PyMOL Python script that loads the backbone (N, CA, C, O; Angstrom):
from pymol import cmd

cmd.read_pdbstr("""\
ATOM      1  N   MET A   1     210.844 178.902  66.859  1.00  0.00           N
ATOM      2  CA  MET A   1     210.783 178.114  68.122  1.00  0.00           C
ATOM      3  C   MET A   1     210.111 178.766  69.291  1.00  0.00           C
ATOM      4  O   MET A   1     210.449 179.844  69.778  1.00  0.00           O
ATOM      5  N   GLN A   2     209.153 178.023  69.681  1.00  0.00           N
ATOM      6  CA  GLN A   2     208.512 178.676  70.975  1.00  0.00           C
ATOM      7  C   GLN A   2     209.198 178.192  72.109  1.00  0.00           C
ATOM      8  O   GLN A   2     209.603 177.031  72.152  1.00  0.00           O
ATOM      9  N   PRO A   3     209.402 179.217  73.285  1.00  0.00           N
ATOM     10  CA  PRO A   3     210.113 178.824  74.371  1.00  0.00           C
ATOM     11  C   PRO A   3     209.395 177.818  75.246  1.00  0.00           C
ATOM     12  O   PRO A   3     208.185 177.765  75.026  1.00  0.00           O
ATOM     13  N   PHE A   4     209.776 177.145  76.028  1.00  0.00           N
ATOM     14  CA  PHE A   4     208.997 176.249  76.933  1.00  0.00           C
ATOM     15  C   PHE A   4     208.585 177.007  78.161  1.00  0.00           C
ATOM     16  O   PHE A   4     209.364 177.792  78.702  1.00  0.00           O
ATOM     17  N   ALA A   5     207.495 176.806  78.564  1.00  0.00           N
ATOM     18  CA  ALA A   5     207.088 177.548  79.974  1.00  0.00           C
ATOM     19  C   ALA A   5     206.913 176.663  80.727  1.00  0.00           C
ATOM     20  O   ALA A   5     206.298 175.653  80.387  1.00  0.00           O
ATOM     21  N   ASP A   6     207.440 176.843  81.992  1.00  0.00           N
ATOM     22  CA  ASP A   6     207.325 176.091  83.333  1.00  0.00           C
ATOM     23  C   ASP A   6     206.614 176.877  84.493  1.00  0.00           C
ATOM     24  O   ASP A   6     206.554 178.101  84.608  1.00  0.00           O
ATOM     25  N   ALA A   7     206.134 176.005  85.257  1.00  0.00           N
ATOM     26  CA  ALA A   7     205.312 176.855  86.465  1.00  0.00           C
ATOM     27  C   ALA A   7     206.138 176.315  87.662  1.00  0.00           C
ATOM     28  O   ALA A   7     206.327 175.109  87.823  1.00  0.00           O
ATOM     29  N   ALA A   8     206.554 177.141  88.378  1.00  0.00           N
ATOM     30  CA  ALA A   8     207.205 177.146  89.619  1.00  0.00           C
ATOM     31  C   ALA A   8     206.329 177.450  90.882  1.00  0.00           C
ATOM     32  O   ALA A   8     205.938 178.615  90.966  1.00  0.00           O
ATOM     33  N   THR A   9     205.985 176.643  91.809  1.00  0.00           N
ATOM     34  CA  THR A   9     205.234 176.873  92.962  1.00  0.00           C
ATOM     35  C   THR A   9     206.127 177.465  94.012  1.00  0.00           C
ATOM     36  O   THR A   9     207.190 176.981  94.401  1.00  0.00           O
ATOM     37  N   GLN A  10     205.525 178.639  94.446  1.00  0.00           N
ATOM     38  CA  GLN A  10     206.182 179.418  95.323  1.00  0.00           C
ATOM     39  C   GLN A  10     205.373 179.964  96.396  1.00  0.00           C
ATOM     40  O   GLN A  10     204.153 179.937  96.233  1.00  0.00           O
ATOM     41  N   THR A  11     205.881 180.492  97.547  1.00  0.00           N
ATOM     42  CA  THR A  11     204.691 181.018  98.575  1.00  0.00           C
ATOM     43  C   THR A  11     205.133 182.557  98.508  1.00  0.00           C
ATOM     44  O   THR A  11     206.308 182.922  98.481  1.00  0.00           O
ATOM     45  N   CYS A  12     204.019 183.405  98.484  1.00  0.00           N
ATOM     46  CA  CYS A  12     204.027 184.827  98.479  1.00  0.00           C
ATOM     47  C   CYS A  12     204.692 185.180  99.696  1.00  0.00           C
ATOM     48  O   CYS A  12     204.432 184.650 100.777  1.00  0.00           O
ATOM     49  N   PRO A  13     205.718 186.248  99.490  1.00  0.00           N
ATOM     50  CA  PRO A  13     206.170 186.892 100.710  1.00  0.00           C
ATOM     51  C   PRO A  13     205.370 187.714 101.605  1.00  0.00           C
ATOM     52  O   PRO A  13     205.613 187.923 102.794  1.00  0.00           O
ATOM     53  N   TYR A  14     204.470 188.125 100.976  1.00  0.00           N
ATOM     54  CA  TYR A  14     203.459 189.027 101.829  1.00  0.00           C
ATOM     55  C   TYR A  14     202.350 188.356 102.406  1.00  0.00           C
ATOM     56  O   TYR A  14     202.090 188.575 103.589  1.00  0.00           O
ATOM     57  N   CYS A  15     201.641 187.551 101.725  1.00  0.00           N
ATOM     58  CA  CYS A  15     200.285 186.947 102.233  1.00  0.00           C
ATOM     59  C   CYS A  15     200.566 185.304 102.422  1.00  0.00           C
ATOM     60  O   CYS A  15     199.645 184.547 102.729  1.00  0.00           O
ATOM     61  N   GLY A  16     201.686 184.921 102.244  1.00  0.00           N
ATOM     62  CA  GLY A  16     201.945 183.376 102.524  1.00  0.00           C
ATOM     63  C   GLY A  16     201.155 182.274 101.745  1.00  0.00           C
ATOM     64  O   GLY A  16     201.305 181.069 101.947  1.00  0.00           O
ATOM     65  N   GLU A  17     200.293 182.822 100.828  1.00  0.00           N
ATOM     66  CA  GLU A  17     199.569 181.814 100.001  1.00  0.00           C
ATOM     67  C   GLU A  17     200.523 181.141  98.928  1.00  0.00           C
ATOM     68  O   GLU A  17     201.406 181.845  98.439  1.00  0.00           O
ATOM     69  N   GLU A  18     200.406 179.903  98.559  1.00  0.00           N
ATOM     70  CA  GLU A  18     201.166 179.289  97.619  1.00  0.00           C
ATOM     71  C   GLU A  18     200.586 179.785  96.191  1.00  0.00           C
ATOM     72  O   GLU A  18     199.386 179.952  95.976  1.00  0.00           O
ATOM     73  N   VAL A  19     201.507 179.971  95.351  1.00  0.00           N
ATOM     74  CA  VAL A  19     201.022 180.444  93.909  1.00  0.00           C
ATOM     75  C   VAL A  19     202.185 179.888  92.848  1.00  0.00           C
ATOM     76  O   VAL A  19     203.360 179.615  93.093  1.00  0.00           O
ATOM     77  N   GLU A  20     201.504 179.819  91.669  1.00  0.00           N
ATOM     78  CA  GLU A  20     202.286 179.280  90.676  1.00  0.00           C
ATOM     79  C   GLU A  20     202.865 180.612  89.831  1.00  0.00           C
ATOM     80  O   GLU A  20     202.128 181.561  89.566  1.00  0.00           O
ATOM     81  N   VAL A  21     204.219 180.563  89.461  1.00  0.00           N
ATOM     82  CA  VAL A  21     204.800 181.552  88.693  1.00  0.00           C
ATOM     83  C   VAL A  21     205.235 181.147  87.318  1.00  0.00           C
ATOM     84  O   VAL A  21     206.251 180.453  87.310  1.00  0.00           O
ATOM     85  N   ASP A  22     204.800 181.368  86.368  1.00  0.00           N
ATOM     86  CA  ASP A  22     205.190 180.829  85.019  1.00  0.00           C
ATOM     87  C   ASP A  22     206.557 181.636  84.543  1.00  0.00           C
ATOM     88  O   ASP A  22     206.689 182.858  84.604  1.00  0.00           O
ATOM     89  N   VAL A  23     207.549 180.697  84.057  1.00  0.00           N
ATOM     90  CA  VAL A  23     208.574 181.197  83.749  1.00  0.00           C
ATOM     91  C   VAL A  23     209.136 180.321  82.392  1.00  0.00           C
ATOM     92  O   VAL A  23     208.919 179.114  82.287  1.00  0.00           O
ATOM     93  N   ASP A  24     209.801 181.015  81.490  1.00  0.00           N
ATOM     94  CA  ASP A  24     210.200 180.518  80.349  1.00  0.00           C
ATOM     95  C   ASP A  24     211.513 179.818  80.682  1.00  0.00           C
ATOM     96  O   ASP A  24     212.437 180.391  81.259  1.00  0.00           O
ATOM     97  N   SER A  25     211.543 178.534  80.283  1.00  0.00           N
ATOM     98  CA  SER A  25     212.716 177.589  80.395  1.00  0.00           C
ATOM     99  C   SER A  25     214.021 178.234  79.618  1.00  0.00           C
ATOM    100  O   SER A  25     215.196 178.155  79.974  1.00  0.00           O
ATOM    101  N   LEU A  26     213.487 178.885  78.470  1.00  0.00           N
ATOM    102  CA  LEU A  26     214.770 179.431  77.846  1.00  0.00           C
ATOM    103  C   LEU A  26     214.800 180.992  78.120  1.00  0.00           C
ATOM    104  O   LEU A  26     213.828 181.653  78.488  1.00  0.00           O
ATOM    105  N   GLY A  27     215.960 181.426  77.902  1.00  0.00           N
ATOM    106  CA  GLY A  27     216.442 182.970  78.250  1.00  0.00           C
ATOM    107  C   GLY A  27     217.843 183.069  78.892  1.00  0.00           C
ATOM    108  O   GLY A  27     218.688 182.174  78.911  1.00  0.00           O
ATOM    109  N   ALA A  28     217.938 184.235  79.384  1.00  0.00           N
ATOM    110  CA  ALA A  28     219.160 184.623  80.007  1.00  0.00           C
ATOM    111  C   ALA A  28     219.306 183.591  81.225  1.00  0.00           C
ATOM    112  O   ALA A  28     218.360 182.975  81.717  1.00  0.00           O
ATOM    113  N   SER A  29     220.653 183.501  81.633  1.00  0.00           N
ATOM    114  CA  SER A  29     221.014 182.765  82.826  1.00  0.00           C
ATOM    115  C   SER A  29     220.561 183.184  84.174  1.00  0.00           C
ATOM    116  O   SER A  29     220.452 182.415  85.129  1.00  0.00           O
ATOM    117  N   ALA A  30     220.275 184.608  84.192  1.00  0.00           N
ATOM    118  CA  ALA A  30     219.596 185.034  85.231  1.00  0.00           C
ATOM    119  C   ALA A  30     219.028 186.367  84.850  1.00  0.00           C
ATOM    120  O   ALA A  30     219.564 187.235  84.161  1.00  0.00           O
ATOM    121  N   GLU A  31     217.627 186.379  85.527  1.00  0.00           N
ATOM    122  CA  GLU A  31     216.949 187.858  85.380  1.00  0.00           C
ATOM    123  C   GLU A  31     216.268 188.063  86.601  1.00  0.00           C
ATOM    124  O   GLU A  31     216.149 187.167  87.436  1.00  0.00           O
ATOM    125  N   SER A  32     215.771 189.316  86.756  1.00  0.00           N
ATOM    126  CA  SER A  32     214.692 189.709  87.685  1.00  0.00           C
ATOM    127  C   SER A  32     213.680 190.611  87.181  1.00  0.00           C
ATOM    128  O   SER A  32     213.958 191.483  86.359  1.00  0.00           O
ATOM    129  N   TYR A  33     212.633 190.451  87.597  1.00  0.00           N
ATOM    130  CA  TYR A  33     211.607 191.463  87.275  1.00  0.00           C
ATOM    131  C   TYR A  33     210.406 191.519  88.357  1.00  0.00           C
ATOM    132  O   TYR A  33     210.310 190.657  89.231  1.00  0.00           O
ATOM    133  N   VAL A  34     209.599 192.476  88.250  1.00  0.00           N
ATOM    134  CA  VAL A  34     208.504 192.644  89.170  1.00  0.00           C
ATOM    135  C   VAL A  34     207.068 192.051  88.798  1.00  0.00           C
ATOM    136  O   VAL A  34     206.519 192.522  87.801  1.00  0.00           O
ATOM    137  N   GLU A  35     206.457 191.109  89.485  1.00  0.00           N
ATOM    138  CA  GLU A  35     205.186 190.775  89.060  1.00  0.00           C
ATOM    139  C   GLU A  35     204.193 190.769  90.297  1.00  0.00           C
ATOM    140  O   GLU A  35     204.595 190.415  91.406  1.00  0.00           O
ATOM    141  N   ASP A  36     203.061 191.117  90.105  1.00  0.00           N
ATOM    142  CA  ASP A  36     201.984 191.066  91.351  1.00  0.00           C
ATOM    143  C   ASP A  36     201.522 189.808  91.753  1.00  0.00           C
ATOM    144  O   ASP A  36     201.363 188.904  90.933  1.00  0.00           O
ATOM    145  N   CYS A  37     201.299 189.677  92.924  1.00  0.00           N
ATOM    146  CA  CYS A  37     200.523 188.515  93.529  1.00  0.00           C
ATOM    147  C   CYS A  37     199.275 188.281  92.924  1.00  0.00           C
ATOM    148  O   CYS A  37     198.633 189.313  92.727  1.00  0.00           O
ATOM    149  N   PRO A  38     198.698 187.146  92.541  1.00  0.00           N
ATOM    150  CA  PRO A  38     197.434 186.995  92.023  1.00  0.00           C
ATOM    151  C   PRO A  38     196.473 186.994  93.194  1.00  0.00           C
ATOM    152  O   PRO A  38     195.294 187.218  92.921  1.00  0.00           O
ATOM    153  N   VAL A  39     196.775 186.792  94.352  1.00  0.00           N
ATOM    154  CA  VAL A  39     195.955 186.654  95.619  1.00  0.00           C
ATOM    155  C   VAL A  39     195.939 188.098  96.156  1.00  0.00           C
ATOM    156  O   VAL A  39     194.924 188.794  96.116  1.00  0.00           O
ATOM    157  N   CYS A  40     197.045 188.486  96.630  1.00  0.00           N
ATOM    158  CA  CYS A  40     196.933 189.923  97.572  1.00  0.00           C
ATOM    159  C   CYS A  40     197.421 191.263  96.542  1.00  0.00           C
ATOM    160  O   CYS A  40     197.364 192.401  97.007  1.00  0.00           O
ATOM    161  N   CYS A  41     197.817 191.071  95.366  1.00  0.00           N
ATOM    162  CA  CYS A  41     198.018 192.027  94.537  1.00  0.00           C
ATOM    163  C   CYS A  41     199.327 192.788  94.785  1.00  0.00           C
ATOM    164  O   CYS A  41     199.563 193.785  94.102  1.00  0.00           O
ATOM    165  N   ARG A  42     200.223 192.360  95.756  1.00  0.00           N
ATOM    166  CA  ARG A  42     201.289 193.185  96.296  1.00  0.00           C
ATOM    167  C   ARG A  42     202.425 192.531  95.258  1.00  0.00           C
ATOM    168  O   ARG A  42     202.429 191.360  94.879  1.00  0.00           O
ATOM    169  N   PRO A  43     203.355 193.532  94.901  1.00  0.00           N
ATOM    170  CA  PRO A  43     204.524 193.315  93.884  1.00  0.00           C
ATOM    171  C   PRO A  43     205.542 192.482  94.571  1.00  0.00           C
ATOM    172  O   PRO A  43     205.950 192.698  95.712  1.00  0.00           O
ATOM    173  N   TRP A  44     205.932 191.492  93.779  1.00  0.00           N
ATOM    174  CA  TRP A  44     207.124 190.629  94.325  1.00  0.00           C
ATOM    175  C   TRP A  44     208.336 190.953  93.322  1.00  0.00           C
ATOM    176  O   TRP A  44     208.165 191.351  92.170  1.00  0.00           O
ATOM    177  N   GLU A  45     209.363 190.767  93.815  1.00  0.00           N
ATOM    178  CA  GLU A  45     210.691 190.781  93.095  1.00  0.00           C
ATOM    179  C   GLU A  45     210.978 189.334  92.639  1.00  0.00           C
ATOM    180  O   GLU A  45     211.291 188.543  93.529  1.00  0.00           O
ATOM    181  N   VAL A  46     210.916 188.906  91.424  1.00  0.00           N
ATOM    182  CA  VAL A  46     210.932 187.557  90.905  1.00  0.00           C
ATOM    183  C   VAL A  46     212.376 187.510  90.374  1.00  0.00           C
ATOM    184  O   VAL A  46     212.843 188.305  89.558  1.00  0.00           O
ATOM    185  N   HIS A  47     213.047 186.437  90.962  1.00  0.00           N
ATOM    186  CA  HIS A  47     214.493 186.140  90.551  1.00  0.00           C
ATOM    187  C   HIS A  47     214.429 184.709  89.845  1.00  0.00           C
ATOM    188  O   HIS A  47     214.023 183.669  90.365  1.00  0.00           O
ATOM    189  N   VAL A  48     214.886 184.869  88.632  1.00  0.00           N
ATOM    190  CA  VAL A  48     215.099 183.407  88.003  1.00  0.00           C
ATOM    191  C   VAL A  48     216.528 183.159  87.516  1.00  0.00           C
ATOM    192  O   VAL A  48     217.146 184.116  87.049  1.00  0.00           O
ATOM    193  N   THR A  49     217.075 182.018  87.581  1.00  0.00           N
ATOM    194  CA  THR A  49     218.241 181.734  87.425  1.00  0.00           C
ATOM    195  C   THR A  49     218.045 180.333  86.505  1.00  0.00           C
ATOM    196  O   THR A  49     217.219 179.487  86.845  1.00  0.00           O
ATOM    197  N   ARG A  50     218.752 180.200  85.500  1.00  0.00           N
ATOM    198  CA  ARG A  50     218.794 178.932  84.636  1.00  0.00           C
ATOM    199  C   ARG A  50     219.992 178.266  84.291  1.00  0.00           C
ATOM    200  O   ARG A  50     221.007 178.918  84.045  1.00  0.00           O
ATOM    201  N   ASP A  51     219.975 176.996  84.246  1.00  0.00           N
ATOM    202  CA  ASP A  51     221.262 176.380  84.066  1.00  0.00           C
ATOM    203  C   ASP A  51     220.856 174.919  83.222  1.00  0.00           C
ATOM    204  O   ASP A  51     219.743 174.802  82.708  1.00  0.00           O
ATOM    205  N   GLU A  52     221.696 174.031  83.158  1.00  0.00           N
ATOM    206  CA  GLU A  52     221.139 172.955  82.181  1.00  0.00           C
ATOM    207  C   GLU A  52     220.215 172.006  82.987  1.00  0.00           C
ATOM    208  O   GLU A  52     219.666 171.076  82.395  1.00  0.00           O
ATOM    209  N   ASP A  53     220.014 172.209  84.357  1.00  0.00           N
ATOM    210  CA  ASP A  53     219.015 171.562  84.899  1.00  0.00           C
ATOM    211  C   ASP A  53     217.598 172.234  84.758  1.00  0.00           C
ATOM    212  O   ASP A  53     216.592 171.613  85.101  1.00  0.00           O
ATOM    213  N   GLY A  54     217.535 173.450  84.274  1.00  0.00           N
ATOM    214  CA  GLY A  54     216.307 174.047  84.439  1.00  0.00           C
ATOM    215  C   GLY A  54     216.104 175.349  85.046  1.00  0.00           C
ATOM    216  O   GLY A  54     217.118 176.016  85.250  1.00  0.00           O
ATOM    217  N   ALA A  55     215.103 175.780  85.334  1.00  0.00           N
ATOM    218  CA  ALA A  55     214.941 177.251  85.892  1.00  0.00           C
ATOM    219  C   ALA A  55     214.551 177.085  87.418  1.00  0.00           C
ATOM    220  O   ALA A  55     213.704 176.290  87.825  1.00  0.00           O
ATOM    221  N   VAL A  56     215.259 177.914  88.167  1.00  0.00           N
ATOM    222  CA  VAL A  56     215.229 178.019  89.608  1.00  0.00           C
ATOM    223  C   VAL A  56     214.406 179.453  90.036  1.00  0.00           C
ATOM    224  O   VAL A  56     215.047 180.473  89.783  1.00  0.00           O
ATOM    225  N   VAL A  57     213.359 179.608  90.519  1.00  0.00           N
ATOM    226  CA  VAL A  57     212.501 180.828  90.764  1.00  0.00           C
ATOM    227  C   VAL A  57     212.334 181.069  92.290  1.00  0.00           C
ATOM    228  O   VAL A  57     211.791 180.285  93.069  1.00  0.00           O
ATOM    229  N   THR A  58     212.924 182.363  92.623  1.00  0.00           N
ATOM    230  CA  THR A  58     212.731 182.710  94.036  1.00  0.00           C
ATOM    231  C   THR A  58     211.960 184.138  93.942  1.00  0.00           C
ATOM    232  O   THR A  58     212.071 184.956  93.029  1.00  0.00           O
ATOM    233  N   LEU A  59     211.156 184.238  95.098  1.00  0.00           N
ATOM    234  CA  LEU A  59     210.212 185.418  95.234  1.00  0.00           C
ATOM    235  C   LEU A  59     210.980 186.291  96.471  1.00  0.00           C
ATOM    236  O   LEU A  59     211.505 185.749  97.444  1.00  0.00           O
ATOM    237  N   GLY A  60     210.941 187.638  96.252  1.00  0.00           N
ATOM    238  CA  GLY A  60     211.333 188.515  97.277  1.00  0.00           C
ATOM    239  C   GLY A  60     210.339 189.538  97.385  1.00  0.00           C
ATOM    240  O   GLY A  60     209.559 189.689  96.445  1.00  0.00           O
ATOM    241  N   ARG A  61     210.257 190.304  98.462  1.00  0.00           N
ATOM    242  CA  ARG A  61     209.402 191.638  98.672  1.00  0.00           C
ATOM    243  C   ARG A  61     210.010 192.695  97.853  1.00  0.00           C
ATOM    244  O   ARG A  61     211.207 192.981  97.867  1.00  0.00           O
ATOM    245  N   ASP A  62     209.077 193.271  97.119  1.00  0.00           N
ATOM    246  CA  ASP A  62     209.568 194.471  96.221  1.00  0.00           C
ATOM    247  C   ASP A  62     210.085 195.624  97.219  1.00  0.00           C
ATOM    248  O   ASP A  62     210.927 196.445  96.854  1.00  0.00           O
ATOM    249  N   ASP A  63     209.530 195.623  98.473  1.00  0.00           N
ATOM    250  CA  ASP A  63     209.679 196.844  99.343  1.00  0.00           C
ATOM    251  C   ASP A  63     211.106 196.573 100.459  1.00  0.00           C
ATOM    252  O   ASP A  63     211.474 197.341 101.349  1.00  0.00           O
ATOM    253  N   ASP A  64     211.699 195.303 100.089  1.00  0.00           N
ATOM    254  CA  ASP A  64     212.941 195.144 100.849  1.00  0.00           C
ATOM    255  C   ASP A  64     214.005 196.014 100.517  1.00  0.00           C
ATOM    256  O   ASP A  64     215.077 195.935 101.116  1.00  0.00           O
TER     257      ASP A  64
END
""", "prot")
cmd.dss("prot")
cmd.show_as("cartoon", "prot")
cmd.util.cbc("prot")
cmd.orient("prot")
């Protein structure tokens, strides 16, 4: 079974550009990982929480 991928539109905490973050709708109820911005290449801390309504994505600065 393939996990479903969703795209969440977020704002980069460094450059302020709107970006899409791809997340799997299936997985742990909460996870964090580092991903680089496709615009300014600075590292985000991506936080994903999942519940029965889907995935919620927030971005933070990796240097905070």
